[in-house]
Phi, psi and omega in degrees: 000316182295328178299315179293315182296318182288338182267002187241137170239141182078198181283149185258118179286154182304314184279358181241042177106346183297314181292321178298319179295318177301314183297316180294317180297314182297315181298320182286319183283325179295327183274001180295139176257112181303334180292348177270354178291161168295164186299317182294317178298320179295321179294324175295315182299320183267005175068032182276082187301319182295317180292321179296314179300314182298318181295319180291313185291334179265002179078012181272346182282149173289173176299120184288354174273356182273193182225167179231158178069159177298344180271359175061052175285126172286169184289329174295320178297321179297321178297314180298315182300319178293318178299325180287336189250023173089002182290347177295345178276352180293144178303133178079004184287136172211087186293325180295314179296321179297315180296315179300319181295315180298317180295318179296336179269005174107002177295124184289128182288337182254020174299128184246154180273194189291343176250016174083012179277125174273175176301325179292320174304313181299320183294339181269358182264348183196116186262022183293150173060227184275015191299318182296319177296323178293322178298320178297318178301315179301313182293318179293340179267006174103010178301140181284109183292342182246024178294131181261130176279188184292345176268003181081007185273134169272162182305331182301324181295322176293322179297323177297318179294323179292320177082018179266112185297333179297318180291317179299313179304315182297313181294319178295322178302324183264016170094024177304135184266123181281352189245012176275117182278149172275188184298335180266003179088006180279132176245162176299322181296327182281345187244340191295331182295341181258012186252013175112154186294323182292321177293314180302315180298318180295316181295313182296325177300317181284329174300316179292321178301320183290334181257356180080012180274162177219152172224153178301146180059038178276082184106149181272088181204160177294131183293343180261301187264346178084006179298141181241346188256026180228158175297142182240144176243142186272148176299124186289343182273309186256339183059028183231013176215147181235147183225151180273343182201163176296328180297316179295321180295317178295318182294333183267355189299319182303321179277317185294329184296340178293332183246357185279099181251139183278172170284115176211184184291340178280316185268343193227161174231152177247132186220151180265115180287157174244139181241031186267357182295133177254000180277161178269147177271110184234144176280115180295326180292321178293322178298319178295317180297317179298323179295330180264006178078018178271125182299144175232155179287136178296144181243148175300150180301330181297337181287350181260354183287141184272348179204136176194137177241122179286159176286131178236123179286142179305130179078005180233078182305146180263114179281141181200164169256128182242155174251127177249124184237116182277164175307134190217139183273349186108341176229342181199151176292153181281343182059033177234163186270056175276179180302132179254124181274133180228133176202163177255178187299316183275358183061031171290323173249122173222116184210176176236139175255125180255145178292325182299121181084351180227031193308307185295313180296317180302313184292327176295318179293310183299317180297321178295318178295315181299323187263334185235355181275176180287117180061018183068017186252323186208151178209161183243139185221152166290147181209161174227125173264108183277330174200175180305328186253011182220106179246124178256121182245128182272083184289344179281358181226088178283124183275165171299151179299134182255156184279048174210000000 
């Protein structure tokens, strides 16, 4: 490691020693035994707030601005590392209190290790246990959300790889920059669309917040009172607003009616779905994470089915929010009329839209996705399934990105 570090100035590109350095660093840090730490470092790691306080107050603690181990872990990093690795289960552990105490005593929140990782960088690589709460403490205490490590990466890039929307939301809340490139030229803006629906929804929500823009269904909350912890019912006319009660819907009508547009020939298209796909519906971002050993949340088996039509009673259309995904290369849409995958959150509807026999409707949907969707790849719409063979999609109302 030292050979690579000593031979490098500036940020280290992946192909010029960066990947080798990552591999060596990972192998060395994963194999560390906390029981080999000094007592104060071990107490920080296990969140023993009383022991940490006693050591500081009696003068037995080392300088909290210093580091431990050959990898130069700061004391804030040690607290985060312990929280990530199950030490929060130790008797008497309180990692949040320990971190707050160390910071109040002068421990630098942006102390970086030998590869430039700060405690916040570490917190974005594994969200287990109290880690998200610890990341918030670091940020509220002044941690630099855009600090670049030796690979040029800000913490947001690690959060994208992890795929935990809570971490992404937190970093965006504190001003994470989507346009800072790493040593290889990769920016957050160039990669987030490929890191999963929950991450994409979180990022797009904050992009709109920063510019003052809004889209329908931007967050799971009542359009009037903002409640998020109650069941919500959708507006039966536009399918683009949700309310917690009839009272809230009535109170919001004067304002909502300005934007409440019905399903008609101007706003919507009718298309015949196909259920002939034999392939499985798989998240490419989750598959990549699994290949790299990054944990992913288990999904119901129904989320993998490539085709499914829900039962629809005659005369009772099924209202839903659907995701339309056009053929995509991984970096750009193909702009061709290949099979378009459409499904809802619960995968009650999973189908393919073909251009053949649906040319005009297909092109209206595809053009809307290309011009108004995320990366020109996918977009979300209100829809009504009138029967197995008749799907009405409201292309005139592109919804906020949803976490599916």
